[in-house]
N, C-alpha and C positions, 0 to 999 in steps of 0.2 A: 507727474512725479516731481517732488521738490528735493533738491540736493543742498547740502550744507555749503555755504560760501564763507568759510572762516578765514580771517586774516592770519598771517604769520609774522614773525619778527622780521622786519625789513632789512636790518643790518646786523651782521654777526662778525665779530673779530675773534680769531682763535690763535693761540700760541703761547708758549712760555714767555712771560714778560710782557704780553700784549696789553695788560691792564695799565702799563705805564703810558700808553697812548691816550688815556682818558682826557688829559688836558687839551689836546688838539681837537678831540671830539666835542667837548663841551664849550670850547671858546666861542664858536659862532652863536651859541645860545644867548650869550650875554649882551647881544646887540641892543636889546630893549632896556638894559639897565637894571633888570631885576636879578636877584641873586640865584646862584645854583646851590641847591641843598643836597648834602651828602648824608645818607643814612648808613650807619655801620653797626654791626653787632657789638654789644657792649663788651664782649670778650676781647675786642681789639683795642680797648683803651690803653694808651701808652705804648702800643706795639708799632712796629715799622710800617704796617699797612696804613695806619692812620697818618703817620708822619709823611707818607708819600701821596696822600690825597691833595690835589692841587687847589685847595680852597683859597680864593682871593679875598680881598678886603671885606666885601659885603656878603660873601658866601657864608654858609653855616654847616657845621658837622653836627648831626644829631645821633646820639648813641641810642640804639634800640635794645631794650631789655628783652631777651629771648628766653627768660626763665620759664615763662608760660607761653602757651599758644597765643597767636595774635587775636585780639578782641576788637569788636566794632568800637567799643569805647576808647581803646588805644588810638585807633585810626582817627576818630572824631576829635580827640584832644590834640593830637599832633597837627591835624588840619587847622583847627581853631587857633592854635599857638602860632603857626606859620602865617595865617591870614592876619592875626593881630599884630605880629611883628613886622611883616613885610608887605602885606596886602596881596601881592602876586609874587610868583617865583618863576624863574626861567625854565627850571627843570629839576628833577629829583633823581639822584644816582644812588643805587642801593648796593652795598657790599655785605654779603652774608649768605646764610643758608636759606632754606625755604621760607622761614618766618620773616626774615628781613625783606626778601624779595617780594613776598605777598603784601607786606605793609607798604613797600615802595609803590607797588601797583595800585593798592587801595587808596593811599593818600593822594596819589596823582589824580585818580578819578574824582575823589571827593573835593579837590580844589576847584572843580568846575561843576559839581552837581550839588544841589541844595539838600539840606536835611542830614539825617544820620546815615552812616554806611549800612546800618541794620535795615534800612528801607530798601536796599538794593541787593539783599541776599536772595539769590535766585538766578534765573536765566533771562538775559537780555532786558534788564530793567534800567540799566544805565542809559541816560539820554544824551549826554554830552561827552565829547572827547576830552580826556584828561590832559594835564600838562605833560610835557616831554618827560619820559622816564626811561632810565637805562638800568640794566641788571648786571652785576658782576658777582657770580656765585663763588663762595669760598668753601662750599660743601657741594658734593654731587649726589644726585639720586632722586630728588623730589620732582624734577621736571618743571619747577616753578619758573625757571628762566624762559621757558618756551610756551607755557600754557596760557589759555584765555580765561583763567580764573585766578582769584586770590581768596584763599579760604580763611574765613573769620568766624570766631565764636561770638554770637550775639546774645541778646537777652533771652531769646526763645529757641535758638537753633544754632548749630554749626553748619555753615553753608557758604559757598563761594559767591563772589561777585563775578558771575560768568557773563562776559560780554565781548563784543567785537572791539571795544575800546581798551580792554584789559592788557593785551600783550605789550611787551616792551617795544620801544622804538629802536633800541640798541641793546645788544647783549655782547659782553666781552667774556670769552671763555679762556681763562688763563689757568692751566693745570697747576702752576707753581703756587697759586694761592690756596690750594687744597692740601698741600703736603704736610702741614702741621696740624691737621684736624685730628682730634682724639680718635683712636682706633675704634672704640665702641660706638661713638657717635657716627663715624663714617660708615660703620656697618649698618646701623639702623636706617640711615638715609639711603644707602645702597639697596637695602631690602625694600624700601618704598618703591624704587625703580623696578626691582625684580618682581615684586608682587603685582604692581599695576600692569606689567607686561603679561604675566600669567592671566590676569583677569581680562585684559584686552583680547589676547589671543584665543581665549576660551569663551568669549562673549558672543551674544547673538548680533551685536552691532558690527562685528568684524567685517572688514572689506579689504580689498587688495591694497589700498592706500595705507590703512592702519597696520595691516599685516606685515608689509614690507619693513616699516619702521620698527614694529614690535619684535619681529624675528631678529633683527640686527641687535636691538637692545638686549634681548634675552641671550643671544649668542655671547655678547660681551660680558654679561653678568655671570654666565656659567664659566667662562674663561677665567674671570677674576676670582670667583668664590668656590669653584669646584676643581678647576684644572691646574691653576698655578700653585706653586709651592710656597710663594712668599708674596707679601703685600709690598710692592715696589713702585717706583716712579711711573712705570708703564701702566700699573693698575690705576693710578690716579687719572691718567690720560684716558684709559679705556672707560672708566666709570663716568667721566665727564661726557664722553660720547654716548654712553648708554643712557645717561640721564636725558640728554638732548633727544635721542631717537625715541626713548620711551615716552617723553612728553609729547613728541609729534604723533606717536601712535594713538594716544588717548585723546588728542585734539580732534580726531575724526572718528573716534569710537567712544569708549567709556571704561571706567573701572568697574569693580564688582563688589562682592560680598564682604571681603576683608575691609575694604575702605568704608563701606557703609557702617559696619560694626565699629570701626576705629573712630568714626565721627562721634558715636554715642559715648565711647570710652573717654574721649577727649572732653566732650561737653560736661559730663558728670564728674569725672575723676581728674580732669586736667592732665591726662596722659599725653605725652608728645606724639605727634602723628605717626612718625616712623616706628616708634615703640608699640603704639596701639595696633598698627598694621600687623606687626609680628605676633603680638599676643593673640589677635583674632585669627590670623592665617594659620597659626600653629594648631588650631582646633577645628578646622573646617576641611579636613582631608576628603570627606565624601563629595565635596563640590569641586575640588581641584587636586585629585589624588597624586598625579605625577609631580605637580608643582610643589605640593606640601612635602612630599618625600624628599625632593632635592633641597628644599628649604631646611629641613631638619639636619641634613648632611652639612649644609653651610654653617648652621648654628654650632654644630659639634666641632667642625674644623676650626672655626674662629674662636671657639671657647667663649661664646657670648651667653649670658644668662637671660632668658626670657622670663619676665615676671609672671608669677602664677598665683592663683587663688585671690585675684584682686577684686572679684565680685562677691566674695563669700559673705561679707558683712554689710552689704548694701541694704538700705531700707526698701520697702515696696515702692515708695515714692521715687527714690533714686533709680531703681530698676525700671520703673514705668517710664520715667523721663528718658532714660538711655534707649529704651525700645522705641519710644516715640521719635527721637532724633534720627535713629537708624532707619526706621520705616518710612520716614518722610522723603528719603532719597530715591524716589521712584525710578529715575533713569538707570541707577546702578543695579537695582534689583531686576529691572527688565533686561538689561544687558546680560546679566548673569543667568537668568532663568527663562527669558522669553516673555512675550506679551501676556501670557497667562500666569505670570509670576505670583499674582495674588492667590491663586489656587494652591501654591506651594509654600508661601511665606505669610505669616501673620504674627500678631503680638506674641502668641504662645511659642511659636517656633523660634523667634528671635530671642525671647527670654531664655529658652533652653540653650541656645548657643552661648549667651552670656554666662549662664550658670556653669559652663565648662571652664571658664577663664579664671 
């Protein structure tokens, strides 16, 4: 029998204000003389977060446009620009939500691996360790801070760079950085965590390791979104921990049907991952009955609008591509439905699911 031997994030710093220690963390990296590169969500331009980034003379701050989901072409261009300007870099530090964290991981890998990032979409295709990379989440829920993948939309598919070299060398969990996140955006990223916990805990890949993390993450999500009467500072702390535990859960198991369908929605329609998960999860109660029922209560309580009828006017070609992208994610379907999943899911059944949305 062969067991998964996955790496985890080796260093984690937690606490309100802990992100202010980034300078002492990155200083040793500069011994070789190459710059430290800071990625920040473009929404932070002119904000105090960027003003507090300890960029020195030859360092650089790169603003990442998160209007759309991360693309392999984005990663390749950033990599090429950095190599052209600096040759080598000492490390890359990412401030942002899942999109910025995934781009940080991907560019780190592509600084040391030849070709396009699209060549490495899949499992264990990365050959060389990336440059030092650290993640500082400013939104909680995606689990990108702890996962061994960075999800990218490529020319043919939406799929992660899943490898042992992907996890961050350092993560800083500072709940104070999430306090100003827009309520609706925070809800959708929080639902990403909730949904992948439901998929992990109801999956055939479930084991004691993933179960222990998944149950804690789910407990925190229910506390935040069902039990509490208000969204407060403690909610931000709890969601940051739920995101971490949820990411750890799927590191040793897998997500499921909503995520597979969301990948198709994102590839064809450009729908953000968290929103796509909610659109899909809302329509698959037969697969996750209790989870979807609680989800609907959360949506009602937080007065969030889930987009509807988004697939009504799709062409056959668009629908077929969406189905193809979703169906390609074999581990997700197997986790959800077992080794004989192909007997239960095919192009027709996936199309019917999309037609509900």
